[in-house]
Every structure is written in structure tokens, then in C-alpha cells.
N, C-alpha and C positions, 0 to 999 in steps of 0.2 A: 429757671429760661431766660429770665431779664439778664443774670448774672455773666451766662455763658454768652450772650449776644454780645454784652460787653466785654467779655474776655476775647472774643474772635476779632471784633472790631479793633483792641488794641494790639494784636498780633498780625492783623494786615496792617496796621497804619506802621508798626516796628518795623514787617517784611518791606514797605515801603518806603523807609528811611523817613519817617515824619516821625513828631512826639506823639507818644502815645497820653490819650486824653486821661485824665484822673475822675472817672467813675466815681470811685468808691471815697471821695472826701466827703466826711461826714454821715458816711453809709456803714451802719452795724451789722453789717450779714452775718455776726455770729448769734448776735440777738434775734434777727430774722428766723434764720435756720433752726434753733434751739427751742423757739416757739413752735415753729413749725413742728418739728420733732416730737414734743409735748403733746400739741394739739392731735398728730395723727396716734401717737401711744394712747392717749386717753379716750379718743374715738374709737380706735379699733379694739380697745378692754372693752369699750361699752357694748359694740355691736357682738363680739363675741361672746360675751356673757347673756346677751338677750337670747341670742341664737341657740345656745347652749340650755337656758333654763324654759326656752320653749321645746326644745327636745327633751329633756328632762321630764318636764310636764307632761308629755305625750307619752311616756314610757309607761303606765297602767293601762292604755287603752290598746297598745301594741300587741299584737300577736308573737309567737315565737320567731314564725319566720319573717316577720316584718323585722324584728329589732335584730336578727344576724345578718341581715344586709347593710 
């Protein structure tokens, strides 16, 4: 979200004829977004695995009609 606001501010400054600000100097956005994606993948995978494990562990107590739904 912060990167989007930085880009919008720079576009508005450019449209007004002002010099764009260098917000990204020393900012490694690639590392931030890569780590965020990896964290999301790992967290999503663990959540999905836990949910699937709970569903599989309840299969023995389900009736035929409940399992079909």
C-alpha cells in the first residue's frame, strides 16, 4: 500500500511539472515482496493442511449423507 502511495505522489508531482522524489533509494522492494509472498505461501499451506487434517479426522464419524454434502 505504501509503495502505491509513493508512486501516486510521484505521478502527481510529475504531472505538475515538479521533480519526482526518490522514495525507493536504499529500499529493496524485491526482498520485501519476496519475503511477503513466501510467508503467505507458507502460512496458507499450513492453514490448508490443518483444515484438511481436521476434515479427514472427522470422516469416520460422518454419515453417508453428510459426507456427500
